[in-house]
C-alpha positions as CSV (number, residue, x, y, z in Angstrom):
1,M,101.6,167.2,94.3
2,I,98.2,167.3,96.0
3,P,97.7,164.3,98.3
4,K,94.8,162.1,97.3
5,K,91.9,162.5,99.7
6,Q,90.9,159.4,101.6
7,S,87.6,158.5,103.3
8,L,87.3,158.6,107.1
9,S,86.9,154.8,107.2
10,T,90.1,154.4,105.2
11,Q,92.1,156.6,107.4
12,I,90.8,154.8,110.5
13,K,91.7,151.5,109.1
14,K,95.1,152.7,108.0
15,V,96.0,154.3,111.4
16,I,94.6,151.6,113.7
17,G,95.3,148.7,111.3
18,N,98.9,149.5,110.7
19,R,99.6,149.8,114.4
20,I,98.0,146.5,115.2
21,L,100.0,144.9,112.4
22,F,103.2,146.5,113.6
23,C,102.5,144.9,117.0
24,S,101.9,141.7,115.4
25,F,105.3,141.6,113.5
26,A,107.1,142.8,116.7
27,F,105.5,140.0,118.7
28,M,106.6,137.4,116.0
29,F,110.2,138.8,116.0
30,I,110.2,138.2,119.8
31,I,109.0,134.6,119.2
32,L,111.8,134.1,116.6
33,A,114.4,135.5,118.9
34,L,113.2,133.1,121.8
35,T,113.3,130.3,119.2
36,A,116.9,131.2,118.2
37,Y,117.8,131.3,121.9
38,D,116.3,127.8,122.5
39,L,118.3,126.6,119.4
40,S,121.6,127.8,121.0
41,V,120.7,126.1,124.3
42,S,120.1,122.9,122.2
43,I,123.5,123.2,120.7
44,D,125.2,123.7,124.1
45,Q,123.4,120.6,125.2
46,L,124.8,118.8,122.1
47,R,128.3,119.7,123.2
48,A,127.6,118.5,126.7
49,R,126.5,115.2,125.4
50,I,129.6,114.9,123.2
51,N,131.9,115.7,126.2
52,D,130.2,113.1,128.3
53,R,130.8,110.2,125.7
54,V,134.3,111.4,124.6
55,K,135.7,111.8,128.2
56,P,136.3,108.0,128.7
57,I,138.1,107.8,125.4
58,E,140.1,110.8,126.4
59,D,141.3,109.1,129.6
60,F,142.1,105.9,127.7
61,T,144.1,107.8,125.1
62,I,146.1,109.6,127.7
63,G,146.8,106.3,129.5
64,Q,148.0,104.5,126.4
65,V,150.2,107.4,125.4
66,M,151.9,107.2,128.7
67,I,152.8,103.5,128.2
68,D,153.6,104.1,124.6
69,N,150.8,101.9,123.3
70,V,149.4,104.0,120.5
71,R,148.2,101.3,118.3
72,T,145.4,100.4,120.8
73,I,144.2,104.0,120.8
74,D,143.4,103.7,117.0
75,L,141.6,100.5,117.7
76,K,139.6,102.0,120.5
77,I,138.6,105.0,118.4
78,S,137.8,102.7,115.4
79,S,135.6,100.5,117.7
80,F,133.8,103.6,119.0
81,N,133.1,105.1,115.5
82,D,131.8,101.7,114.4
83,N,129.3,101.6,117.3
84,N,128.3,105.3,117.3
85,S,126.1,106.7,114.5
86,T,125.7,110.2,116.1
87,F,129.2,111.4,115.5
88,K,132.8,110.3,114.6
89,I,136.1,110.9,116.4
90,E,139.6,111.4,114.8
91,W,142.7,111.9,117.1
92,I,145.1,114.6,116.1
93,P,148.1,113.7,118.4
94,N,150.3,116.6,117.6
95,G,147.8,119.2,116.8
96,N,146.7,122.1,118.8
97,T,143.5,124.1,118.6
98,T,142.3,127.1,120.4
99,Y,138.7,126.8,119.3
100,N,136.6,124.6,121.6
101,S,133.0,125.1,120.2
102,I,130.8,123.5,117.6
103,M,131.3,124.8,114.0
104,W,128.4,124.4,111.5
105,K,129.1,123.4,108.0
106,L,126.2,123.9,105.7
107,P,123.8,122.5,105.1
108,F,123.6,120.0,108.1
109,S,127.2,118.9,109.2
110,W,129.2,120.3,112.1
111,V,132.7,120.0,113.6
112,Y,133.9,120.2,117.1
113,D,137.5,120.2,118.3
114,Y,137.7,118.5,121.7
115,K,141.0,119.4,123.4
116,L,142.7,116.7,125.4
117,G,144.1,117.4,128.8
118,N,147.9,117.8,129.5
119,I,150.2,116.5,132.1
120,A,153.2,118.4,133.2
121,G,152.9,120.6,130.2
122,Y,152.8,117.8,127.7
123,S,149.9,118.1,125.2
124,F,148.2,115.0,123.9
125,G,146.6,116.8,121.0
126,Y,142.8,117.0,120.4
127,F,139.8,115.0,119.0
128,K,138.3,116.2,115.8
129,V,134.6,115.4,116.3
130,T,132.4,115.4,113.2
131,G,128.7,114.8,112.9
132,S,125.5,115.6,111.0
133,F,122.4,117.5,112.3
134,L,120.3,114.7,110.7
135,S,122.1,111.9,112.5
136,D,121.4,113.2,116.0
137,K,117.8,112.2,116.8
138,T,117.7,114.2,120.0
139,L,118.7,117.4,118.3
140,V,116.4,116.8,115.4
141,Y,113.4,116.1,117.7
142,D,114.2,119.2,119.8
143,L,114.5,121.5,116.7
144,I,111.3,120.0,115.1
145,I,109.3,120.7,118.3
146,R,110.6,124.2,118.5
147,L,109.8,124.9,114.8
148,I,106.3,123.5,115.3
149,L,105.8,125.7,118.3
150,L,107.1,128.7,116.2
151,I,104.7,128.0,113.3
152,I,101.8,127.6,115.9
153,F,102.7,131.0,117.5
154,I,103.0,132.7,114.1
155,L,99.6,131.4,112.9
156,T,98.0,132.2,116.2
157,I,99.1,135.8,116.0
158,L,98.1,136.1,112.4
159,S,94.6,134.6,113.0
160,I,94.0,136.9,116.1
161,L,95.8,140.1,115.5
162,Y,95.4,140.4,111.8
163,P,91.6,140.2,111.7
164,L,91.5,142.5,114.7
165,A,93.3,145.1,112.5
166,K,90.2,145.2,110.4
167,K,87.4,144.4,113.0
168,I,88.3,146.7,115.7
169,P,88.1,149.9,113.5
170,E,85.0,148.5,111.7
171,K,83.1,147.7,114.8
172,L,83.9,150.7,116.9
173,F,84.1,153.4,114.3
174,I,83.5,152.5,110.6
175,D,80.2,150.6,111.1
176,P,78.6,153.2,113.4
177,I,79.7,156.0,111.0
178,N,78.2,154.2,108.1
179,R,75.1,153.6,110.2
180,F,74.8,157.2,110.9
181,I,75.3,158.2,107.3
182,D,72.5,155.6,106.3
183,L,70.2,157.1,109.0
184,I,70.6,160.6,107.6
185,S,70.4,159.6,103.9
186,N,67.8,156.9,104.3
187,P,65.5,157.7,107.4
188,E,63.5,154.4,106.8
189,T,66.5,152.4,108.0
190,E,65.9,153.7,111.6
191,K,63.5,150.9,112.4
192,F,66.1,148.7,114.2
193,E,66.9,149.0,117.8
194,I,69.9,151.0,119.0
195,S,72.9,148.6,119.5
196,K,73.6,148.0,123.2
197,M,77.2,146.9,122.2
198,L,78.2,150.4,121.1
199,P,80.3,152.7,123.3
200,I,78.3,155.0,125.4
201,E,79.4,158.1,123.4
202,L,78.4,156.6,120.0
203,N,75.2,155.2,121.6
204,V,74.2,158.8,122.6
205,L,75.1,160.2,119.2
206,E,72.9,157.5,117.6
207,T,70.0,158.3,119.9
208,K,70.3,161.9,119.1
209,I,70.3,161.3,115.3
210,L,67.3,159.1,115.7
211,T,65.5,161.7,117.7
212,L,66.2,164.4,115.1
213,L,65.0,162.0,112.4
214,N,61.8,161.3,114.2
215,Q,61.2,165.0,114.9
216,A,61.7,165.8,111.2
217,K,59.3,162.9,110.1
218,Q,56.7,164.1,112.7
219,F,56.9,167.6,111.5
220,E,56.3,166.4,107.9
221,R,53.4,164.2,109.0
222,D,51.8,167.1,111.0
223,K,52.1,169.4,108.0
224,A,50.5,166.8,105.7
225,I,47.7,166.2,108.2
226,I,47.0,169.9,108.5
227,E,46.8,170.1,104.7
228,L,44.7,166.9,104.5
229,G,42.5,168.0,107.3
230,H,41.2,171.0,105.4
231,L,40.3,168.9,102.5
232,A,38.8,166.1,104.7
233,T,36.7,168.6,106.6
234,Q,35.4,170.1,103.3
235,V,34.6,166.6,102.1
236,A,32.8,165.7,105.3
237,H,30.6,168.8,105.2
238,D,29.8,168.2,101.5
239,I,28.5,164.7,102.0
240,R,26.6,165.3,105.3
241,S,23.8,167.3,103.7
242,P,22.6,164.7,101.3
243,L,23.1,162.1,104.1
244,I,20.5,164.0,106.2
245,V,18.1,163.9,103.4
246,L,18.7,160.1,102.9
247,N,18.2,159.5,106.7
248,I,14.8,161.3,106.6
249,E,13.6,159.6,103.5
250,T,14.5,156.0,104.6
251,V,12.3,156.4,107.7
252,D,9.3,155.7,105.5
253,L,10.7,152.8,103.5
254,F,8.5,150.3,105.1
255,L,7.3,148.9,101.8
256,I,10.8,147.6,101.1
257,P,11.6,144.2,102.7
258,E,13.3,144.6,106.0
259,K,16.4,142.8,104.9
260,K,17.0,145.4,102.1
261,R,15.9,148.2,104.4
262,I,18.6,147.1,106.9
263,A,21.3,147.0,104.2
264,I,20.3,150.5,103.0
265,R,20.3,151.9,106.6
266,N,23.6,150.3,107.5
267,A,25.3,151.7,104.3
268,I,24.0,155.2,105.1
269,Q,25.1,154.8,108.7
270,R,28.7,153.7,107.5
271,V,28.9,156.8,105.3
272,N,27.7,159.0,108.1
273,D,30.2,157.5,110.6
274,I,33.0,158.1,108.1
275,A,31.9,161.8,107.7
276,N,31.7,162.3,111.5
277,N,35.0,160.6,111.9
278,L,36.6,162.9,109.4
279,L,35.3,166.0,111.1
280,S,36.4,164.8,114.6
281,L,39.8,163.6,113.4
282,Y,40.8,166.8,111.6
283,K,39.5,169.7,113.7
284,K,41.2,173.0,113.3
285,D,42.7,172.7,116.7
286,N,44.7,169.7,115.5
287,T,44.6,168.0,118.9
288,K,45.9,164.5,118.7
289,N,43.2,163.0,120.8
290,S,40.2,165.0,119.5
291,S,38.2,162.0,118.5
292,T,36.9,160.0,121.4
293,T,36.9,156.1,121.1
294,F,34.0,154.3,122.7
295,F,34.8,150.6,123.5
296,S,31.9,148.3,124.2
297,S,31.4,144.5,124.3
298,E,29.9,143.7,120.9
299,P,28.8,140.3,119.3
300,V,31.5,139.6,116.7
301,A,29.5,137.2,114.6
302,I,26.6,139.7,114.0
303,M,29.1,142.4,113.1
304,L,30.8,140.1,110.6
305,D,27.6,139.1,109.1
306,S,26.6,142.8,108.6
307,I,30.0,143.6,107.0
308,V,30.1,140.5,104.7
309,S,26.4,141.3,103.6
310,E,27.5,144.7,102.6
311,K,30.6,143.4,100.7
312,R,28.4,140.9,98.8
313,I,26.2,143.7,97.6
314,Q,29.3,145.6,96.5
315,A,30.7,142.6,94.7
316,S,27.3,141.5,93.2
317,N,28.3,142.5,89.7
318,S,31.6,140.7,89.8
319,S,32.6,137.0,89.7
320,I,34.0,137.2,93.2
321,Q,32.3,134.9,95.9
322,I,32.4,136.1,99.4
323,N,31.7,133.4,102.1
324,L,31.2,133.7,105.9
325,V,32.0,130.7,108.0
326,I,31.1,130.8,111.7
327,A,32.0,128.0,114.2
328,Q,29.1,126.9,116.2
329,N,30.6,127.9,119.5
330,A,31.4,131.5,118.2
331,Y,27.8,132.8,117.6
332,T,27.6,134.2,121.1
333,A,31.2,135.4,121.4
334,F,31.9,139.0,122.2
335,I,34.8,141.4,121.8
336,N,35.7,144.8,123.4
337,V,36.0,147.2,120.5
338,D,34.9,150.5,119.0
339,I,32.1,149.1,116.7
340,T,32.5,151.8,114.1
341,E,36.3,151.2,113.9
342,F,36.0,147.5,114.0
343,K,33.7,147.6,111.0
344,R,35.9,150.0,109.1
345,T,39.0,147.9,109.8
346,L,37.4,144.6,108.7
347,S,35.9,146.4,105.7
348,N,39.4,147.5,104.7
349,I,40.9,144.1,105.1
350,I,38.1,142.4,103.0
351,N,38.5,145.2,100.4
352,N,42.2,144.2,100.2
353,A,41.2,140.6,99.5
354,I,38.7,141.5,96.9
355,E,41.0,143.8,95.1
356,A,43.8,141.2,95.0
357,I,41.4,139.0,92.9
358,N,41.8,139.9,89.2
359,E,38.6,138.4,87.7
360,S,37.0,135.6,89.6
361,G,37.9,134.0,93.0
362,I,36.7,133.4,96.5
363,V,37.0,135.5,99.7
364,T,36.3,133.5,102.8
365,V,35.8,135.2,106.3
366,K,36.0,132.7,109.1
367,L,35.2,133.1,112.8
368,T,36.3,130.6,115.4
369,K,36.8,130.7,119.2
370,T,39.1,129.1,121.7
371,I,38.8,129.2,125.5
372,D,39.6,133.0,125.7
373,K,40.4,134.1,122.1
374,I,38.5,135.1,119.1
375,I,40.1,134.4,115.8
376,I,39.1,136.0,112.5
377,D,40.5,134.8,109.2
378,V,40.2,136.5,105.9
379,I,41.4,134.3,103.1
380,D,41.5,135.1,99.3
381,T,42.4,133.3,96.2
382,G,44.0,136.3,94.7
383,C,47.4,137.1,93.2
384,G,49.3,136.6,96.5
385,I,52.4,138.4,97.6
386,P,56.1,137.3,97.0
387,K,57.8,136.2,100.2
388,D,60.5,138.9,99.9
389,K,57.8,141.7,99.5
390,L,55.5,140.5,102.3
391,H,57.0,142.7,105.0
392,L,56.7,145.8,102.7
393,V,52.9,145.7,102.6
394,L,52.8,146.4,106.3
395,E,54.3,149.8,105.7
396,E,52.2,152.8,104.8
397,G,52.0,153.7,101.1
398,V,52.9,150.2,99.8
399,S,50.5,147.8,98.1
400,F,50.9,144.9,95.9
401,G,48.8,143.4,93.1
402,K,46.0,146.0,93.3
403,K,45.2,148.4,90.5
404,S,44.2,151.3,92.9
405,G,45.9,150.2,96.1
406,S,47.0,153.2,98.3
407,G,48.8,150.9,101.0
408,L,46.9,152.8,103.8
409,G,44.3,150.1,104.8
410,L,46.6,147.4,106.3
411,P,48.8,149.6,108.5
412,Y,45.6,151.3,109.7
413,A,44.0,147.9,110.5
414,I,47.1,146.6,112.3
415,N,47.2,149.6,114.6
416,K,43.5,149.2,115.4
417,I,44.0,145.5,116.1
418,Y,46.9,146.4,118.5
419,S,44.5,149.0,120.2
420,W,42.0,146.3,121.0
421,G,44.7,144.1,122.6
422,G,44.9,141.7,119.8
423,D,47.5,140.4,117.4
424,Y,47.7,139.4,113.7
425,S,49.6,137.2,111.3
426,L,50.0,137.6,107.5
427,T,51.0,134.7,105.1
428,S,50.8,134.7,101.4
429,D,51.8,132.5,98.4
430,L,52.3,134.0,94.9
431,E,49.5,133.3,92.5
432,E,47.7,131.2,95.2
433,G,46.4,133.9,97.7
434,T,46.7,135.6,101.1
435,H,45.7,134.7,104.6
436,F,45.2,137.5,107.1
437,E,44.5,136.2,110.7
438,I,43.3,138.5,113.6
439,V,43.4,137.2,117.1
440,L,41.5,139.2,119.7
441,P,40.7,138.6,123.4
442,Q,37.2,137.5,124.3
443,S,35.1,139.8,126.4
444,E,32.1,139.1,128.6
445,P,28.7,139.3,126.7
446,A,27.1,142.7,127.1
447,S,24.4,142.9,129.8
448,W,21.7,143.8,127.2
449,F,22.4,140.6,125.2
450,A,19.8,137.8,125.3
451,H,21.8,134.7,124.2
452,N,18.8,132.4,124.3
453,I,15.0,132.3,124.2
454,T,14.0,130.9,127.6
455,I,10.4,129.8,127.9
456,P,8.6,127.5,130.4
457,Q,6.3,124.7,129.7
458,N,2.6,125.5,129.6
459,S,3.3,129.0,128.4
460,T,2.9,131.3,125.5
461,L,5.3,133.0,123.1
462,V,3.9,136.2,121.5
463,V,5.8,137.5,118.4
464,L,5.3,141.1,117.3
465,D,7.0,142.0,114.0
466,D,6.0,143.5,110.7
467,D,8.4,141.2,108.8
468,E,6.9,137.9,107.7
469,S,10.4,136.2,107.7
470,I,10.8,136.5,111.5
471,H,7.4,134.8,112.0
472,N,8.4,132.0,109.5
473,I,11.8,131.5,111.3
474,L,10.1,131.2,114.7
475,S,7.4,128.9,113.4
476,Q,10.1,126.5,112.1
477,R,12.0,126.6,115.3
478,F,9.0,126.1,117.5
479,S,7.6,123.2,115.5
480,E,4.4,121.4,116.2
481,E,6.2,118.6,117.9
482,I,8.0,121.1,120.3
483,T,4.9,123.1,121.1
484,E,2.7,119.9,121.7
485,I,5.2,118.2,123.9
486,N,5.8,121.2,126.0
487,K,2.4,122.7,125.8
488,I,3.6,126.0,124.3
489,S,1.3,128.3,122.4
490,L,2.9,130.5,119.6
491,I,1.0,133.7,118.7
492,H,1.9,136.0,115.8
493,F,1.1,139.7,115.8
494,Y,2.0,142.1,113.0
495,T,0.7,145.4,114.4
496,P,0.8,147.1,117.8
497,E,-2.9,147.2,118.0
498,E,-3.1,143.4,118.1
499,L,-0.6,143.3,121.0
500,I,-2.4,146.0,122.9
501,K,-5.7,144.1,122.5
502,Y,-4.1,140.9,123.7
503,C,-2.5,142.3,126.7
504,K,-5.7,143.9,127.9
505,K,-7.4,140.6,128.0
506,S,-7.8,139.4,131.6
507,Q,-7.3,135.8,130.7
508,R,-3.7,136.3,129.4
509,N,-1.3,133.6,130.5
510,M,1.0,135.0,133.2
511,N,3.8,132.9,131.8
512,T,3.6,134.7,128.5
513,I,7.0,135.7,126.8
514,F,7.2,138.5,124.4
515,L,9.5,138.8,121.3
516,L,9.1,142.5,120.1
517,D,10.5,144.2,117.1
518,Y,11.7,147.7,117.5
519,E,10.6,149.3,114.3
520,L,7.0,148.9,113.3
521,A,5.6,150.1,110.0
522,D,3.2,153.1,110.1
523,H,3.2,153.3,113.8
524,N,4.5,156.1,116.1
525,K,5.4,153.7,119.0
526,N,8.3,151.3,118.9
527,G,8.7,148.0,120.6
528,L,10.4,149.5,123.7
529,E,7.7,152.0,124.2
530,L,5.0,149.4,123.8
531,A,6.7,147.1,126.4
532,E,6.9,149.9,128.9
533,M,3.2,151.1,128.2
534,L,1.9,147.6,128.6
535,S,4.2,146.8,131.7
536,I,5.7,143.7,130.1
537,T,9.4,144.8,130.0
538,N,10.2,141.9,132.5
539,Y,8.7,139.4,130.2
540,S,10.0,140.7,126.8
541,I,13.0,140.4,124.5
542,L,13.6,143.1,122.0
543,A,14.5,141.5,118.7
544,T,15.9,144.2,116.4
545,S,18.4,144.9,113.7
546,R,19.3,148.1,115.4
547,Y,21.2,146.6,118.3
548,E,24.1,148.9,117.6
549,D,22.1,152.0,118.5
550,I,23.5,153.3,121.8
551,K,20.2,155.0,122.8
552,I,18.3,151.7,122.3
553,K,20.9,149.8,124.4
554,E,20.7,152.3,127.2
555,T,16.8,152.2,127.1
556,C,17.0,148.4,127.4
557,L,19.4,148.6,130.3
558,K,17.1,151.2,132.0
559,L,14.0,149.0,131.6
560,K,16.0,145.8,132.5
561,M,14.9,144.4,129.1
562,K,17.1,142.0,127.1
563,M,17.9,142.6,123.4
564,M,18.6,140.1,120.7
565,P,20.2,141.1,117.3
566,K,17.7,139.9,114.6
567,P,20.2,137.7,112.8
568,F,20.5,135.7,116.0
569,V,16.9,134.8,116.2
570,K,17.4,131.8,113.7
571,I,20.3,130.4,115.7
572,A,19.6,131.4,119.4
573,F,19.4,128.5,121.8
574,I,15.8,127.7,122.8
575,N,15.7,126.9,126.5
576,I,12.5,125.4,127.6
577,L,12.1,125.5,131.4
578,K,10.7,122.2,132.7
579,K,9.5,121.8,136.2
580,V,12.4,121.6,138.5
581,D,13.1,120.3,142.0
582,L,15.4,123.1,142.9
583,I,17.5,126.0,141.7
584,F,21.1,126.6,142.7
585,I,22.7,130.0,142.2
586,D,26.5,130.4,142.8
587,D,29.2,132.2,140.8
588,D,31.6,129.2,141.4
589,E,31.2,127.0,138.3
590,S,33.1,124.1,139.9
591,M,30.6,124.2,142.8
592,T,27.5,124.3,140.5
593,D,29.1,121.5,138.4
594,I,29.2,119.3,141.6
595,W,25.5,120.0,142.3
596,K,24.5,119.3,138.8
597,D,26.3,115.9,138.8
598,K,24.9,115.0,142.2
599,A,21.4,115.8,141.1
600,K,21.9,113.7,137.9
601,L,22.9,110.7,140.1
602,V,19.7,110.8,142.2
603,G,17.4,111.8,139.4
604,K,16.7,115.3,140.5
605,N,15.8,118.2,138.0
606,I,18.0,121.2,138.8
607,D,18.6,124.5,137.1
608,I,22.0,126.1,137.6
609,F,22.9,129.9,137.4
610,N,26.4,131.3,137.8
611,N,25.2,134.9,137.0
612,I,22.6,136.6,139.0
613,R,21.5,138.8,136.0
614,D,20.7,135.7,134.0
615,F,18.4,134.4,136.6
616,M,16.8,137.9,137.3
617,H,15.8,138.0,133.7
618,I,13.7,134.7,133.8
619,F,13.1,134.2,137.6
620,H,9.4,135.1,137.2
621,L,8.9,132.0,135.0
622,Y,9.5,129.6,137.8
623,D,6.7,128.2,140.2
624,K,6.7,130.3,143.3
625,N,7.1,127.1,145.4
626,T,10.3,126.2,143.8
627,L,13.2,125.4,146.2
628,I,15.9,128.0,145.6
629,Y,19.5,127.7,147.1
630,I,21.6,130.9,147.0
631,D,25.3,131.3,147.8
632,S,26.0,134.2,150.2
633,S,28.9,135.6,148.0
634,L,27.7,136.1,144.5
635,G,30.6,138.1,143.2
636,E,30.6,141.8,142.1
637,N,29.9,142.7,145.9
638,L,26.5,141.0,145.6
639,K,25.2,139.3,148.6
640,G,22.9,136.3,148.3
641,E,20.8,137.2,151.4
642,D,20.0,140.6,149.8
643,F,18.8,139.0,146.5
644,A,16.8,136.5,148.5
645,K,14.8,139.4,149.9
646,V,14.0,140.5,146.3
647,L,12.8,137.0,145.5
648,Y,10.8,136.9,148.8
649,D,9.1,140.1,147.7
650,H,8.1,138.5,144.5
651,H,6.3,135.7,146.6
652,Y,9.0,133.0,146.5
653,Q,8.8,131.2,149.9
654,N,11.4,128.4,149.8
655,I,14.7,130.3,149.8
656,I,17.7,128.8,151.5
657,L,21.1,130.5,151.9
658,A,24.0,128.1,151.0
659,T,27.3,129.3,152.3
660,G,30.8,128.2,152.9
661,Y,31.1,130.5,156.0
662,D,30.2,129.6,159.5
663,R,26.5,129.4,159.7
664,E,26.5,130.6,163.3
665,S,27.7,134.1,161.9
666,F,24.4,134.6,160.0
667,K,21.3,135.8,161.7
668,K,18.6,134.2,159.7
669,P,16.2,136.9,158.5
670,Y,12.5,136.2,158.1
671,W,12.6,135.8,154.3
672,L,15.1,132.9,154.5
673,K,13.7,129.4,155.2
674,D,17.2,128.2,156.4
675,V,21.0,128.7,156.3
676,V,22.9,125.6,155.3
677,D,26.3,124.7,154.1
678,K,27.2,124.1,150.4
679,Y,27.0,120.3,150.4
680,P,24.3,119.1,147.9
681,P,21.1,118.4,149.8
682,F,20.6,115.0,148.1
């Protein structure tokens, strides 16, 4: 007969388990033998107790026999039996016994023949001692204790050794083997960490299996990428030609309102970016790092506004409402990202939210800021995701509740979030909606960014823009009340010719601030070129919707000219410079706060700067006789005494170096009025 085949796990259980069980039974047998030995010792102790109590009666019996007074012996024994409940004595005077040990009579009785001594060869017989196991409390208690200990030992052995007969082979052999089988048959189960509790040999084996699986998966991915790359490259080439035509044609779309013009240009740029990315991502050399990622500090509120505007246009024919909510303190927040990838990522996440809504609903994009974090929430009122399916949508190729979902958007977005040093959370309730939260580190504002419109009293603000809406916004912000109180003139120009003519006038106010558009309809020169030609770069802010253009950023930095995204014009802080008693420049905010508080107490007007670049952009707006205190160490290897020389060359005379170092170590140059400590001078 052919033996039945058994699985490896069954054989391991049988071999190891049976041996452990055999050891368990052997251990129990030893305990039983020890218990039997203890019982025999207890019986010997019973016989010793009987001998001790019967000895006096034996001596009495022998003495009475010697004086022939047998009657008293019976009385003595009868009295003993009446007063003793443990055992009874019967005297056999003429009997003889050779057995002098306890004999058990089932179930609980016993008999013991106690042989009396003899004198000169004369035998006095023996005592027949009878008793019951149940009547001897000492013996009963002793046996009960031993039985209890026996039961405890047996249960302990069964509770420890018997489970080990199953757990040891399962933990050391069966589970790892089943694990290896799962890894081979289901490669997706390899996402857990290698157990540190496994033996070294099995740990090494598991590592090798995981490595082989990863290599196999990578090979499949590389093969798919190569095939997809050919298709993606062809698609990119096919769409770039019509894109070039669109880019050329949109240059002359000045008759279209600027808001729509911006939307068209942004859409074309997005498609162009996608095409370029496809080409760079799937080159024939298939190098993994073929596409270069450019990180830059970007205004997150403006980027979200651009993305949401695009999504509103896409969803304009549906009943889906898309809202953008920005916290007041988050408008000037910056994050360090690749701007193209950021827009693509947020676009994918918002698309997921839109596609999760069947007919009508709301998608809300919220932007908030903490001390050092930026939080972006995308919340929809769509179909939601079941709790047990939530983790699956984070895997490639899995989507839920979407008619055309590919499952590629969310994993791609998560990888990008991690690459920006951020984190995310995903929560959802079925039939109620989904909440995707992105947390990113806040970065320093870009050096080109103008976060406010600074203008001194008794000055002029000149606005050059071919878009009437910008003029209307600024007219509302600089109301008659503000301009009258601060004696500010607001001048509106729509063409470069008007600006050129104004700047050529000799009576132009030297405190004039210019807000210039970049694109100007039907004119060859842009706002940057005009500012440079008219030598007003130090007095100008470029207000443009093309703030993302790298060439424009570089030109602004080169000309030391600030730039403000156009959507920010309607919310930017208006800083009206009033006549001040002094200016204090120090990169230590705690120190500038002290000066500010002290100045307030004594009624002094003081302007504080913690960043030398912010001051450099508006320093020309202050009266040349203003008292200026500058710290010696301004951070970023900048020296206050060096910057003081720049101010002196611009005709500022009252410059004082405020330092925490020993003043004697400074040789006061001619451009400094004095060198003092950092204590407020009031």
